[in-house]
C-alpha positions as CSV (number, residue, x, y, z in Angstrom):
1,M,110.5,117.9,109.2
2,S,109.8,119.7,112.4
3,T,109.2,117.6,115.5
4,K,107.6,120.4,117.7
5,L,104.1,119.9,119.0
6,P,101.5,122.4,117.7
7,F,101.0,125.3,120.1
8,L,97.4,124.3,120.7
9,A,98.4,120.9,121.9
10,V,101.0,122.3,124.3
11,T,98.5,124.7,125.7
12,S,95.9,122.0,126.3
13,L,98.5,119.9,128.2
14,I,99.3,122.8,130.5
15,V,95.6,123.4,131.3
16,L,95.1,119.7,132.0
17,L,98.0,119.5,134.4
18,G,97.1,122.7,136.1
19,S,93.5,121.5,136.6
20,A,94.7,118.2,138.1
21,C,97.0,120.0,140.6
22,A,94.1,122.2,141.7
23,D,92.0,119.2,142.6
24,G,94.8,117.7,144.7
25,A,95.3,114.7,142.4
26,S,98.8,115.4,141.4
27,D,100.1,112.2,142.9
28,D,97.5,110.0,141.1
29,L,97.6,111.4,137.6
30,P,96.6,108.8,135.0
31,P,98.8,108.2,132.0
32,F,98.6,111.1,129.5
33,E,96.9,108.9,126.9
34,Q,93.9,108.3,129.2
35,A,91.6,111.2,128.9
36,S,89.7,110.4,132.2
37,P,89.4,107.5,134.7
38,T,86.2,106.4,132.9
39,T,87.9,106.1,129.5
40,T,87.9,102.5,128.1
41,T,91.2,101.5,126.6
42,T,91.0,99.1,123.7
43,T,93.8,97.1,122.1
44,S,94.3,97.9,118.4
45,T,95.0,95.0,116.1
46,S,96.1,97.0,113.0
47,S,96.8,94.9,109.9
48,P,99.8,95.5,107.7
49,S,99.4,98.2,105.1
50,T,98.4,97.0,101.6
51,T,99.8,100.1,99.9
52,A,102.6,99.1,97.5
53,A,105.9,100.7,98.1
54,P,107.2,103.1,95.4
55,E,109.1,101.1,92.8
56,T,112.9,101.6,92.5
57,I,114.9,101.5,89.3
58,D,116.4,98.2,90.5
59,D,112.9,96.8,91.0
60,F,111.9,97.8,87.5
61,L,115.1,96.2,86.0
62,D,114.5,93.0,87.9
63,G,111.1,92.7,86.2
64,Y,112.4,93.7,82.9
65,I,115.3,91.2,82.9
66,G,113.0,88.6,84.4
67,A,110.7,88.9,81.4
68,L,113.6,88.5,79.0
69,N,115.0,85.5,80.8
70,T,111.6,83.7,80.8
71,G,110.3,84.9,77.4
72,N,107.1,86.1,79.2
73,P,106.3,89.5,77.7
74,V,103.5,90.5,80.1
75,F,105.7,92.9,82.2
76,L,107.1,94.5,79.1
77,I,103.7,95.1,77.5
78,Q,102.4,96.6,80.8
79,R,105.3,98.9,81.2
80,I,105.4,100.6,77.8
81,H,104.8,104.3,78.4
82,P,101.0,105.0,78.4
83,Q,101.4,107.8,75.8
84,L,103.1,105.4,73.4
85,R,100.6,102.6,74.1
86,D,97.8,104.9,73.1
87,Y,99.7,106.2,70.1
88,Y,100.5,102.8,68.6
89,G,97.5,101.0,70.1
90,R,97.6,98.3,72.8
91,E,97.2,95.4,70.3
92,T,100.0,96.7,68.2
93,C,102.3,96.9,71.2
94,R,101.3,93.5,72.4
95,A,102.0,92.1,68.9
96,T,105.5,93.5,69.1
97,Y,106.4,90.7,71.6
98,N,104.6,87.9,69.8
99,E,107.9,86.3,68.8
100,I,109.9,87.0,72.0
101,V,112.5,84.4,72.7
102,A,113.6,83.5,76.2
103,D,117.2,84.7,76.8
104,D,118.8,83.2,79.9
105,T,121.9,85.3,79.3
106,A,120.1,88.6,79.7
107,K,121.3,90.8,82.6
108,V,121.9,94.4,83.3
109,S,124.0,96.5,85.7
110,I,123.7,100.2,86.5
111,R,126.6,102.5,86.0
112,S,124.9,105.8,86.8
113,V,121.5,107.5,87.0
114,S,120.6,111.0,86.2
115,G,117.3,112.9,86.3
116,P,114.4,113.3,86.6
117,D,114.1,115.7,83.7
118,T,111.9,116.3,80.6
119,W,112.9,114.2,77.6
120,T,111.9,114.7,74.0
121,D,112.1,112.1,71.2
122,V,110.4,111.5,67.8
123,F,108.4,108.3,67.3
124,D,107.3,107.6,63.7
125,G,107.4,111.3,62.8
126,T,105.6,112.6,65.9
127,E,107.5,114.5,68.5
128,F,106.8,113.6,72.2
129,T,107.9,115.4,75.3
130,F,107.8,113.3,78.5
131,S,108.2,114.4,82.1
132,D,109.9,112.8,85.1
133,V,112.3,110.8,83.0
134,Y,115.4,109.2,84.4
135,T,118.4,108.3,82.2
136,V,120.1,105.1,83.3
137,D,123.5,104.4,82.0
138,T,123.7,100.6,81.9
139,E,125.9,97.7,81.0
140,F,123.5,95.3,79.2
141,I,124.0,91.7,78.0
142,D,121.5,90.0,75.7
143,F,122.1,86.7,74.0
144,G,125.6,86.7,75.3
145,W,126.6,90.0,73.8
146,P,127.6,92.9,76.1
147,R,126.8,96.5,75.2
148,R,126.5,99.9,77.0
149,Q,123.1,101.5,76.7
150,D,121.3,104.6,78.0
151,L,117.8,103.5,79.1
152,Q,115.1,106.2,79.6
153,L,112.6,105.4,82.3
154,A,109.6,107.6,83.2
155,L,108.1,107.6,86.7
156,I,104.3,107.6,86.8
157,D,102.4,107.0,90.0
158,D,105.4,105.4,91.7
159,R,106.0,103.0,88.8
160,F,108.6,103.1,86.0
161,Y,107.7,102.8,82.3
162,F,110.0,102.6,79.3
163,F,109.7,103.8,75.7
164,E,109.0,101.4,72.8
165,D,108.4,101.9,69.1
166,C,105.7,99.4,68.5
167,G,105.4,99.8,64.7
168,D,102.7,101.8,62.9
169,P,100.7,104.4,64.9
170,A,97.1,103.3,65.4
171,Q,95.4,106.7,65.4
172,Q,97.1,108.0,62.3
173,T,95.5,107.2,59.0
174,P,96.2,108.8,55.6
175,T,93.9,111.6,54.7
176,P,91.9,110.9,51.6
177,I,93.2,113.5,49.1
178,P,92.9,113.2,45.3
179,V,96.0,111.5,43.9
180,E,96.2,114.2,41.1
181,Q,96.6,116.8,43.8
182,L,99.6,115.0,45.5
183,D,101.1,113.4,42.4
184,P,100.4,115.8,39.5
185,D,103.0,114.1,37.1
186,G,101.7,110.6,37.9
187,D,105.2,109.1,38.7
188,G,104.0,107.5,41.9
189,F,105.8,110.1,44.1
190,Y,104.6,113.3,45.6
191,Y,108.0,114.8,44.9
192,V,111.6,113.7,43.9
193,H,114.4,116.0,44.9
194,Q,118.0,116.0,43.6
195,G,120.9,118.2,44.5
196,P,121.8,120.2,47.6
197,G,119.6,123.3,47.0
198,D,116.1,124.1,48.1
199,S,113.3,122.1,46.4
200,E,110.2,123.3,44.8
201,D,107.0,123.5,46.8
202,F,104.9,120.3,47.0
203,Q,102.0,118.9,48.9
204,V,101.9,116.1,51.3
205,P,99.1,114.4,53.3
206,T,99.1,113.7,57.1
207,M,101.3,110.6,56.7
208,F,104.0,109.9,54.1
209,R,107.5,108.7,53.8
210,I,110.8,110.0,52.5
211,T,113.4,107.6,51.0
212,Y,117.0,108.5,50.4
213,T,118.4,106.3,47.6
214,G,122.1,107.2,48.0
215,S,124.9,105.9,50.2
216,A,126.4,109.0,51.7
217,S,127.4,108.8,55.3
218,A,125.4,111.9,56.2
219,C,121.9,112.8,55.1
220,G,119.6,115.3,56.8
221,F,117.4,118.2,55.9
222,Q,114.6,120.5,56.9
223,L,111.0,120.3,55.8
224,L,109.8,123.9,55.8
225,D,106.3,125.3,55.5
226,A,106.0,126.9,52.1
227,A,103.7,129.7,53.4
228,T,105.7,130.7,56.4
229,G,109.2,129.3,56.0
230,E,109.0,127.7,59.4
231,E,110.3,124.3,60.1
232,V,107.7,121.5,59.9
233,R,110.1,118.7,60.7
234,Y,113.9,118.1,60.7
235,V,114.5,114.8,59.0
236,A,117.6,112.8,59.9
237,G,118.7,109.2,60.3
238,L,118.9,108.5,56.5
239,D,122.6,108.1,56.5
240,G,123.7,105.5,54.0
241,G,120.3,105.3,52.5
242,G,116.9,104.5,54.1
243,I,113.3,105.4,54.7
244,K,111.8,107.8,57.2
245,R,108.0,107.8,58.0
246,I,106.7,111.3,58.6
247,V,103.4,112.2,60.4
248,L,102.1,115.7,60.5
249,S,99.4,117.3,62.5
250,E,97.7,119.0,59.5
251,P,95.7,116.9,57.0
252,L,97.4,118.6,54.0
253,S,100.5,120.7,54.0
254,T,102.5,122.5,51.3
255,V,106.2,122.1,52.1
256,Y,109.7,122.3,50.6
257,I,113.0,120.7,51.3
258,S,115.8,123.0,52.5
259,D,119.3,123.0,54.1
260,V,120.2,119.6,52.8
261,L,123.2,118.1,54.6
262,G,125.0,115.4,52.8
263,C,122.6,113.1,50.8
264,Q,125.0,113.1,47.8
265,G,124.9,110.4,45.2
266,G,121.2,109.7,45.4
267,V,117.7,111.4,45.4
268,L,115.1,112.1,48.0
269,Q,111.8,110.5,47.1
270,V,108.7,111.7,48.9
271,G,105.8,109.3,48.5
272,P,102.9,107.4,50.0
273,N,103.5,105.4,53.2
274,P,102.6,101.8,52.4
């Protein structure tokens, strides 16, 4: 930051000094901060600023670990990223910590920090992109067990927020569609897919789930738009069998399963989200 006085201020100072010398008062110049002999000087009694200092990552972690140590979830609830609090609903996120247990062994140490940068992740089938996110490489201990963990923290208005999956999204509700349209064969599923090839086209509502019933160590595939062939969602994380909840932006979509990776020894069942 430059420390030079503005040109106007320097010019005014020269004029003031020149005027004083012309009046023969050069030996009795008042201090510069006094505009004239008649100016009344008052003593300022400024009070300390009440503006909170920007939070550091260390400050955030102190609050985070303090909440775990005491079993008081208020800090944790307040610091869930606002987009996710709105997505899941405040009451749902609050209920996430109803059964929190105090852990006096909880502690964290920072190995490194990178960012800020944009960060993208999928929460219950919906992809989010967050800005000003720092990735903190930490050594974390909870209930006596050490682990290394990357913690993403977003900076919003000089405060840090973390990312929490609170459960079921609040604003997403299944679109009422005739069951016959989604499950024409009446087997309770929208579609059941077997084998590595592309599936037939089938229809899905806004929210549904896909279950992999096998035990292969890898299972992932694309959901593609039947009309355009564009990817609607890449589904992963079903390794060894599991369930994935999917939330789409359109109330009704015709899709097909393609580019199946792994998933042997079982089937992919697409059906209602309970």
